[in-house]
C-alpha positions as CSV (number, residue, x, y, z in Angstrom):
1,M,-0.2,-0.1,0.2
2,A,2.9,2.7,0.8
3,G,4.4,2.1,-2.4
4,L,1.3,2.9,-5.1
5,L,0.8,5.7,-2.8
6,A,4.5,6.5,-3.4
7,R,4.6,5.9,-6.7
8,A,0.9,8.6,-7.0
9,R,3.0,11.3,-5.3
10,R,5.9,10.9,-8.3
11,I,3.3,10.2,-10.9
12,G,1.0,13.1,-9.2
13,A,4.7,15.5,-8.9
14,G,5.3,14.9,-12.7
15,I,2.3,15.5,-14.2
16,G,2.8,19.1,-11.9
17,W,6.7,19.6,-13.3
18,Y,5.2,18.9,-17.0
19,T,1.9,20.9,-16.5
20,A,4.5,23.8,-14.7
21,S,7.0,23.8,-17.6
22,L,4.2,23.7,-20.7
23,M,2.9,26.8,-18.8
24,G,5.9,28.5,-18.3
25,D,6.2,28.7,-14.1
26,N,9.8,27.6,-14.2
27,H,10.7,29.5,-17.4
28,Y,13.0,32.4,-14.9
29,Q,14.0,29.5,-12.7
30,R,15.7,28.4,-15.9
31,Y,16.8,31.3,-16.8
32,L,18.3,31.8,-13.9
33,E,20.4,28.3,-13.5
34,H,21.8,29.2,-17.2
35,R,22.6,32.4,-15.6
36,R,24.5,31.1,-13.2
37,R,26.4,28.1,-15.3
38,A,27.2,29.9,-18.1
39,H,27.7,33.6,-16.9
40,P,28.9,34.1,-13.1
41,G,29.3,36.6,-11.2
42,E,27.4,39.3,-14.2
43,P,24.2,40.6,-13.0
44,V,20.6,38.3,-14.5
45,C,17.6,40.5,-14.2
46,S,14.7,40.3,-11.9
47,E,11.9,38.2,-12.4
48,A,9.1,41.2,-13.8
49,Q,12.9,42.0,-16.5
50,Y,13.1,39.5,-17.4
51,W,9.3,38.2,-18.2
52,R,9.3,41.9,-20.7
53,M,12.5,41.3,-22.4
54,R,10.6,37.5,-22.6
55,H,7.4,39.0,-24.6
56,A,9.5,42.1,-25.8
57,A,11.4,39.5,-27.9
58,A,8.2,37.0,-28.8
59,D,6.3,39.8,-30.4
60,A,10.1,41.0,-32.3
61,D,9.8,37.6,-34.5
62,P,6.4,35.6,-33.5
63,G,8.7,32.9,-35.3
64,A,6.4,29.6,-35.5
65,R,3.4,31.4,-32.4
66,C,-0.2,31.1,-34.1
67,C,-0.8,33.9,-32.2
């Protein structure tokens, strides 16, 4: 029974991670990790600045977006 409950929790966590990734909830955290790894010691954008920059880039080059 405990094994089944642990498996259900892992599946739930995986679904939560996937949904967060799909919706962009973890994009800023991934940006911070990238900056720390690739550009240590350099300043990073605040979360608000990051989203403004990301939306401006998407508006300037829509690429394969549907809208």
